[in-house]
Structure formats: structure tokens, C-alpha cells
C-alpha positions as CSV (number, residue, x, y, z in Angstrom):
1,M,-44.8,99.3,-45.2
2,R,-45.4,96.2,-43.0
3,A,-43.7,96.6,-39.6
4,D,-41.7,93.4,-39.9
5,V,-40.5,94.4,-43.4
6,F,-39.7,97.9,-42.2
7,L,-37.4,96.6,-39.4
8,V,-35.5,94.5,-41.9
9,E,-35.3,97.3,-44.5
10,A,-34.1,99.8,-41.8
11,G,-31.4,97.4,-40.6
12,H,-32.9,96.7,-37.2
13,A,-33.3,93.0,-37.9
14,A,-31.5,90.5,-40.1
15,T,-34.5,88.5,-41.1
16,R,-38.3,88.9,-40.9
17,S,-38.5,86.2,-38.3
18,Q,-36.1,88.1,-36.1
19,A,-38.1,91.3,-36.8
20,Q,-41.2,89.5,-35.6
21,R,-39.5,88.5,-32.3
22,L,-38.5,92.2,-31.9
23,I,-42.1,93.3,-32.4
24,A,-43.2,90.7,-29.7
25,G,-40.6,92.3,-27.4
26,G,-41.9,95.8,-28.1
27,V,-41.5,98.3,-31.0
28,Q,-42.8,101.8,-31.3
29,W,-42.5,104.6,-33.9
30,R,-43.1,108.3,-34.5
31,M,-42.8,110.7,-37.4
32,T,-41.3,113.7,-35.5
33,P,-39.9,114.3,-32.1
34,L,-43.0,116.3,-31.2
35,T,-45.5,113.5,-32.0
36,P,-46.3,110.7,-29.5
37,W,-44.9,107.2,-29.9
38,K,-47.2,104.6,-31.5
39,K,-46.7,101.0,-30.4
40,V,-46.6,98.3,-33.1
41,A,-49.3,95.8,-32.1
42,K,-48.7,93.1,-34.8
43,N,-46.4,92.2,-37.6
44,G,-48.7,93.6,-40.3
45,D,-49.1,97.0,-38.8
46,E,-48.1,99.8,-41.3
47,I,-45.2,102.1,-40.5
48,P,-44.7,105.1,-42.8
49,A,-41.5,105.6,-44.6
50,G,-39.1,107.9,-42.8
51,A,-40.5,107.1,-39.3
52,E,-38.2,107.0,-36.3
53,L,-38.2,103.6,-34.7
54,Q,-37.5,102.5,-31.1
55,L,-36.9,99.0,-29.8
56,L,-38.2,98.4,-26.3
57,D,-36.2,95.2,-26.0
58,G,-33.3,94.9,-28.4
59,A,-31.9,91.6,-27.1
60,E,-33.2,89.7,-30.1
61,A,-31.3,92.0,-32.5
62,K,-27.9,91.5,-30.9
63,Y,-27.1,88.4,-33.0
64,I,-28.0,87.2,-36.4
65,S,-30.4,84.7,-34.8
66,R,-31.6,83.8,-31.3
67,G,-29.1,81.0,-31.2
68,G,-26.5,83.6,-30.4
69,L,-28.4,84.4,-27.2
70,K,-28.4,80.7,-26.2
71,L,-24.6,80.4,-26.6
72,E,-24.1,83.8,-24.9
73,G,-26.0,82.5,-21.9
74,A,-24.0,79.2,-21.8
75,L,-20.6,80.9,-22.1
76,A,-21.6,83.2,-19.2
77,A,-22.9,80.3,-17.1
78,T,-19.7,78.2,-17.6
79,G,-17.3,81.1,-17.4
80,L,-15.7,80.1,-20.7
81,S,-13.8,82.7,-22.7
82,V,-13.2,82.3,-26.5
83,Q,-11.0,85.3,-26.8
84,G,-8.4,84.6,-29.5
85,L,-9.5,81.0,-30.0
86,R,-10.0,79.0,-33.2
87,C,-13.5,77.6,-33.0
88,L,-15.6,75.1,-34.9
89,D,-19.3,75.7,-35.2
90,V,-21.2,72.5,-36.0
91,G,-24.5,73.1,-37.7
92,Q,-23.7,76.7,-38.6
93,S,-27.0,77.5,-40.3
94,T,-27.7,81.2,-40.4
95,G,-24.8,81.9,-38.0
96,G,-26.2,82.7,-34.6
97,F,-23.5,80.8,-32.7
98,T,-20.8,82.1,-35.1
99,D,-22.0,85.7,-34.6
100,C,-21.8,85.2,-30.8
101,L,-18.3,83.7,-31.0
102,L,-17.0,86.6,-33.1
103,Q,-18.5,89.2,-30.8
104,A,-16.9,87.4,-27.9
105,G,-13.5,87.8,-29.5
106,A,-12.9,84.5,-31.3
107,A,-10.0,84.7,-33.7
108,Q,-11.6,82.4,-36.3
109,V,-14.8,80.4,-36.7
110,I,-14.9,77.5,-39.2
111,G,-18.6,76.5,-39.7
112,V,-19.9,73.2,-41.0
113,D,-23.4,72.6,-42.2
114,V,-25.0,70.0,-44.4
115,G,-27.2,72.6,-46.0
116,H,-26.4,75.4,-48.5
117,G,-26.9,79.1,-48.7
118,Q,-28.1,79.6,-45.1
119,L,-25.2,81.7,-43.5
120,H,-26.1,85.4,-43.3
121,E,-24.1,87.6,-45.8
122,R,-22.6,89.7,-43.1
123,L,-20.9,86.7,-41.6
124,R,-20.0,85.1,-45.0
125,A,-18.1,88.3,-45.9
126,D,-16.2,88.3,-42.6
127,A,-12.5,87.3,-43.1
128,R,-12.6,85.4,-39.8
129,V,-15.3,83.0,-41.0
130,V,-14.9,80.0,-43.2
131,C,-18.2,78.5,-44.2
132,V,-18.2,74.9,-45.3
133,E,-21.5,73.8,-46.8
134,G,-22.8,70.4,-47.9
135,L,-20.6,68.5,-45.3
136,N,-22.3,66.1,-42.9
137,A,-20.8,66.5,-39.4
138,R,-21.6,62.9,-38.6
139,S,-18.9,61.7,-41.1
140,V,-16.5,64.6,-41.0
141,T,-12.8,63.9,-40.6
142,A,-9.7,66.1,-40.2
143,E,-8.8,65.3,-43.8
144,S,-12.3,65.9,-45.3
145,L,-12.7,69.2,-43.4
146,Q,-9.3,70.5,-44.5
147,E,-10.1,69.6,-48.1
148,A,-13.5,71.2,-47.9
149,C,-12.0,74.4,-46.4
150,E,-9.3,74.5,-49.1
151,E,-12.1,74.2,-51.7
152,V,-13.9,77.2,-50.2
153,L,-10.8,79.4,-50.2
154,S,-9.6,78.5,-53.7
155,E,-10.5,79.1,-57.3
156,R,-10.5,76.5,-60.1
157,W,-9.8,76.7,-63.8
158,E,-9.7,74.1,-66.6
159,E,-6.4,72.3,-67.0
160,D,-6.7,72.4,-70.8
161,P,-8.8,75.4,-71.8
162,D,-10.2,75.8,-75.3
163,D,-7.6,77.4,-77.6
164,N,-9.0,78.6,-80.9
165,D,-5.4,78.9,-82.2
166,T,-5.3,75.0,-82.2
167,Q,-8.4,74.7,-84.5
168,P,-7.4,72.9,-87.7
169,V,-7.3,74.9,-90.9
170,A,-10.4,73.8,-92.8
171,P,-10.2,72.6,-96.3
172,Y,-10.8,75.3,-98.9
173,A,-9.7,78.0,-96.5
174,W,-8.6,79.9,-99.6
175,M,-12.3,80.6,-100.3
176,R,-12.6,82.9,-97.4
177,N,-12.6,86.7,-98.1
178,G,-12.9,86.1,-101.8
179,G,-9.8,84.0,-102.1
180,V,-8.6,82.9,-105.5
181,V,-7.1,79.6,-106.5
182,D,-4.1,79.9,-108.8
183,E,-1.2,77.7,-109.8
184,D,0.8,78.7,-106.7
185,Y,-1.9,77.7,-104.1
186,D,-0.6,75.0,-101.8
187,D,-3.3,73.0,-99.9
188,S,-0.9,70.5,-98.3
189,D,-1.4,72.1,-94.8
190,D,-5.2,72.1,-95.0
191,A,-6.9,69.8,-92.6
192,K,-8.8,66.8,-93.8
193,E,-12.6,66.5,-93.3
194,A,-11.8,63.7,-90.7
195,D,-9.6,66.1,-88.7
196,I,-12.4,68.7,-88.6
197,E,-15.0,66.1,-87.4
198,A,-12.6,64.8,-84.7
199,F,-12.0,68.3,-83.5
200,K,-15.8,69.0,-83.3
201,A,-16.3,65.7,-81.4
202,E,-13.6,66.6,-78.9
203,R,-15.1,70.1,-78.3
204,A,-18.5,68.5,-77.8
205,A,-17.2,66.0,-75.3
206,K,-15.5,68.7,-73.3
207,G,-18.7,70.7,-73.3
208,R,-20.6,67.8,-71.9
209,A,-17.9,67.2,-69.2
210,R,-18.0,70.8,-68.3
211,E,-21.8,70.7,-67.8
212,E,-21.5,67.5,-65.7
213,G,-18.7,68.9,-63.6
214,T,-16.3,66.1,-64.6
215,L,-13.8,68.3,-66.5
216,P,-10.3,68.2,-65.0
217,T,-9.5,71.4,-63.2
218,Q,-6.6,73.0,-61.3
219,R,-7.0,74.6,-57.9
220,R,-5.2,77.6,-56.4
221,R,-5.7,79.4,-53.1
222,R,-7.1,82.9,-53.7
223,A,-4.6,85.6,-52.8
224,E,-6.9,87.3,-50.2
225,F,-7.1,84.0,-48.3
226,A,-3.4,83.1,-48.6
227,D,-2.8,83.3,-44.8
228,V,-6.0,81.7,-43.6
229,D,-5.3,78.8,-41.2
230,I,-7.5,75.8,-41.9
231,T,-5.7,73.3,-39.6
232,P,-8.4,70.9,-38.5
233,Q,-7.7,71.2,-34.8
234,F,-9.7,73.5,-32.7
235,D,-9.4,75.1,-29.2
236,F,-13.2,75.3,-28.9
237,V,-16.1,73.3,-30.5
238,T,-19.7,74.2,-30.3
239,G,-22.8,73.5,-32.3
240,D,-26.6,73.3,-32.7
241,V,-27.7,70.4,-34.8
242,S,-31.3,69.2,-35.5
243,F,-33.0,66.0,-36.7
244,I,-30.1,63.9,-35.5
245,S,-28.9,62.7,-32.2
246,L,-25.7,64.2,-30.7
247,T,-24.5,60.7,-30.0
248,L,-24.1,60.3,-33.8
249,V,-22.2,63.6,-34.2
250,L,-19.9,63.7,-31.2
251,P,-17.6,60.7,-32.2
252,A,-16.5,62.7,-35.3
253,V,-16.4,66.3,-34.0
254,T,-14.6,65.5,-30.8
255,R,-11.6,64.2,-32.8
256,L,-11.2,67.8,-34.1
257,L,-10.8,69.2,-30.6
258,K,-7.2,69.8,-29.4
259,P,-6.0,68.2,-26.2
260,H,-7.6,69.9,-23.2
261,G,-9.9,71.8,-25.7
262,Q,-13.4,72.8,-24.6
263,L,-16.7,71.6,-26.0
264,L,-20.0,73.3,-25.5
265,M,-22.9,71.7,-27.4
266,L,-26.6,72.5,-27.4
267,V,-28.7,69.5,-26.6
268,K,-32.3,69.2,-28.0
269,P,-34.1,66.4,-26.2
270,Q,-36.7,65.9,-28.9
271,F,-33.9,64.6,-31.2
272,E,-32.4,62.3,-28.6
273,L,-35.6,60.4,-27.8
274,Q,-37.7,57.8,-29.6
275,P,-40.8,59.1,-31.4
276,G,-43.1,57.6,-28.8
277,Q,-41.4,59.6,-26.1
278,V,-42.0,62.9,-27.8
279,G,-45.4,64.6,-27.4
280,K,-47.8,66.3,-29.8
281,G,-46.1,69.0,-31.8
282,G,-42.7,67.6,-31.2
283,I,-42.6,68.9,-27.6
284,V,-41.0,66.8,-24.8
285,R,-43.3,67.3,-21.7
286,D,-42.2,64.5,-19.4
287,A,-39.4,66.0,-17.2
288,A,-38.2,62.5,-16.3
289,L,-37.0,62.1,-19.9
290,F,-34.5,65.0,-19.6
291,A,-32.5,62.9,-17.1
292,E,-32.5,60.0,-19.6
293,V,-31.1,62.3,-22.3
294,E,-28.5,63.7,-19.9
295,Q,-27.3,60.3,-18.9
296,R,-27.0,59.2,-22.5
297,I,-25.0,62.3,-23.6
298,R,-22.7,62.0,-20.6
299,A,-22.0,58.3,-21.3
300,C,-21.3,59.1,-24.9
301,L,-18.7,61.8,-24.1
302,S,-17.1,59.6,-21.4
303,E,-16.7,56.8,-23.9
304,L,-15.0,59.2,-26.2
305,G,-12.5,60.2,-23.6
306,L,-13.9,63.6,-22.6
307,E,-14.6,64.8,-19.1
308,V,-18.1,66.2,-18.7
309,L,-17.8,69.4,-16.6
310,S,-21.4,70.6,-16.4
311,W,-24.9,70.1,-17.7
312,L,-27.0,73.3,-17.8
313,D,-30.3,74.7,-19.0
314,S,-30.3,76.9,-22.1
315,A,-30.9,80.6,-21.2
316,I,-33.9,80.6,-23.6
317,E,-36.2,77.9,-24.8
318,G,-36.2,76.5,-28.3
319,G,-38.2,78.2,-31.0
320,D,-40.8,75.5,-30.8
321,G,-41.1,75.8,-27.0
322,N,-39.0,72.8,-26.2
323,R,-36.7,72.9,-23.1
324,E,-33.0,72.8,-24.2
325,F,-29.7,72.2,-22.5
326,F,-26.0,72.7,-23.0
327,V,-23.3,70.1,-22.2
328,H,-19.8,71.4,-21.3
329,A,-16.9,68.9,-21.6
330,R,-13.1,69.0,-21.9
331,Q,-10.9,66.9,-24.2
332,A,-8.3,64.6,-22.6
333,A,-4.6,65.2,-22.7
334,V,-4.5,62.7,-25.6
335,V,-7.2,62.6,-28.2
336,Q,-8.7,59.2,-28.2
337,P,-8.7,57.7,-31.8
338,L,-11.8,56.2,-33.2
339,P,-11.7,52.4,-33.1
340,A,-10.7,50.8,-36.4
341,P,-13.3,48.7,-38.1
342,E,-12.9,45.0,-37.4
343,A,-11.0,43.2,-40.2
344,R,-13.1,40.3,-41.7
345,D,-11.5,36.9,-42.3
346,E,-11.2,36.5,-46.0
347,D,-11.8,32.8,-45.7
348,A,-15.0,33.3,-43.8
349,P,-18.2,33.4,-45.7
350,A,-19.5,36.8,-46.6
351,P,-22.3,37.9,-44.3
352,K,-25.8,37.4,-45.6
353,P,-27.5,40.6,-46.7
354,A,-30.2,41.8,-44.4
355,P,-33.7,40.7,-45.7
356,K,-35.5,43.4,-47.5
357,R,-38.4,45.0,-45.6
358,V,-41.7,43.8,-46.9
359,S,-44.2,46.6,-47.3
360,R,-47.6,46.4,-45.5
361,T,-49.4,46.2,-48.8
362,V,-47.5,43.1,-49.8
363,Q,-48.0,41.6,-46.4
364,R,-51.7,42.0,-46.7
365,E,-51.7,40.4,-50.1
366,Q,-49.7,37.5,-48.8
367,R,-52.2,37.0,-45.9
368,N,-55.1,37.1,-48.4
369,E,-53.4,34.5,-50.6
370,R,-53.1,32.1,-47.6
371,V,-56.8,32.3,-46.8
372,I,-58.2,32.1,-50.4
373,D,-59.4,28.6,-51.4
374,T,-57.6,28.1,-54.6
375,S,-59.0,24.7,-55.1
376,T,-62.3,26.2,-56.4
377,E,-62.5,25.9,-60.1
378,F,-63.8,28.9,-62.0
379,G,-65.8,28.8,-65.2
380,V,-68.1,26.1,-63.9
381,P,-71.5,26.4,-62.3
382,G,-71.3,27.3,-58.6
383,P,-70.7,30.3,-56.4
384,G,-69.5,33.4,-58.1
385,R,-66.5,34.0,-55.8
386,P,-64.1,31.7,-54.0
387,K,-64.9,30.7,-50.5
388,L,-62.6,32.0,-47.7
389,H,-61.3,29.8,-44.9
390,K,-61.1,31.2,-41.4
391,R,-57.6,32.4,-40.5
392,N,-55.8,30.4,-38.0
393,A,-55.5,32.0,-34.6
């Protein structure tokens, strides 16, 4: 069996990618205590079934993903303790941060991620974890988070389930099972053909609504989750988000932090800079840009009313080799509300919609139209194509 697959099957790693990192750190195997150890050189090396395995560096296996090692290092560097705290994990993904928080003694972790089906099954089955999927942290509110959590912990059923006892008695029901019509037969209770067709149409419409997810349902909290606290206020907020700037996420998530609560967010510079500032392969190589990112994140948190306590390097680099950081901040005594959108004067004219972006293809065609001499008549003796004027400088 392939070495990376063997590590997963034997329970040494949660995923093949984690197994491959363990192999890079050093893995060896042997068949019996009397035989020498054989080191695994590459991921595709064969390991026989039943072999004894030894990890030379098991740090990668401590958490579901290496994100747990990043957060562990940041917690140690800042001296923060999450023992007994309710925590929010923004960008939960496979659950590296969540795993670290639980092992550090967190009472509960509510995780938010825009994706689906990423959290490891071991964490998903943990009663201390609430996994909210398909929710964008950029627009999350206390109300939307609480509603999403309730949905996760609840079950639904149709308000008006199909009931075969309500099916109308069809005309000529007496013909079933060899029935016989005699003078005493009373067909006054038999449904009319129109009743039958209306019933069929109703059932068909309900079936379509069920497929489309628009059928009215009732919701009830599952008994095993009856005591789960989903209050959208947290003692500690952490997160690891990608492909979006933290400055777009922080305004929403900091509102979910209790007064004097602590925030510890991973900062990935490649997502805080403009494309022209990021080098080949998505790697930020200009160290001067790190100071620019730090200043921007600090300013954002200060505007939101939080006190920035420290800015520190991540204990390990990102998976792509990028240098990463953590920002540690504390919520104020009073949570600063988001500014309300400015009310527009109803008598004022509506703002003009922004002009639609013209594609480069259309722009080229428009330029060509301006330089073509349309005065040339076709179908008469002369040049076979229109003459072109020189473009104006």
C-alpha cells in the first residue's frame, strides 16, 4: 500500500496531504521487532499490511490540519488562554483552528465557512462544535448567525404532510374487489371526476414544491442539542480566511465579540495587496509590503473600536511558502455599532447607474469603425476594400 495511504488507513493522519507532510518530517516502518527500520523516502513507497510504523516528527499529526500549529504558536506567543471560552472560528474549513481550540480547553467552537462539506468528521461529530456552512463572514450578523446555528441544530418536517386518508373516494369504487351493483348501492358519497383531477393537481404541485425546496416546513430543535448555546456573542474570535481581505471581514465579525473579548486573526499578505504587488506564484517577496499590510490591518481595527495589542509572525509559513502573521486585538468596553447607511432624500433624483463596462473586443470594433472610410461606395469599379484613414494621435 502507498505510504501516504497507509498513514491515513492506520489512523496516523487525517488526510493524505497531512500524511505527505508527516513523510517529509520522517516516517519509518518494520515488520517485526527483530528487523531493522526502513525509512519512507517518498509518498509512493510501498508499506506492507501489518507493518509497525514510527513517526520521527509527529507535530503535523497533532491537529486535523497544520492550521492548528499556526494557532497553537500564536496562543503561546500572546499568552492567551481559551480554557472554558465560547469561540468563533471564521473560515473553519477542515477544522485546524477548531481542533486547536478544543485541545486547548475551549468550551464551544462555532465555525463559519462559505464552503460546504470541508470540516473533518471527527470534529463534526463533537458536541462542542457547531458547523455553519454556506455563510459568508463578510455579511454575517448576530441575527443571521443565530438563525443559521438554529437551522443546523434542528430538524424540519412538512406542515401539511400527504395523508392518503384524505384521498377522495373515486367514482365506481364499488367495482373494486369484484363489487356488485344492486338496488341498494348508494353512490352519493363518490367523488366526481373533477374532484379526482383537482386532487391529482394538488399532489403534483406539492411534489414540485418539495423538489424546489419551497414547501412550507416546521422546525424543531433536536433533543440531543436542546441545551446548546448559540448566543451570537463570543469571548474569543479567531479565523483563517483566503481570497478576501481581512478589512472586508473584520467589520462584521468584530460585532460578534463581547466587550473586552479577544481577537486573534491570521493575516495572509497575498490577499491584502494588489495583484501587481504579489510576485510569481502568489508569493509576496518584498518585505517592505509587510509593513504596509500591518498598517492597514491596524488602522481597520482601530476604526472599529478595538485595541491592537500585538502583531506577530506565524510559527510556520503558509502552505504556499508565503510569510504569514497574526494580529491580536481586544474589544472595547462597548461594542461599536456599524454606521447606519445614509438615508437618501426621496425628493432627490435617483443616482444614475454606473456605466456598464465595455469589453475590449467592443472597444476594438469601435476604434475600427472610426477609422474606416464609410464614404466609399461598394459595388462600383474601384479598390476592392475601403481605404483606412490614419488614426489621430
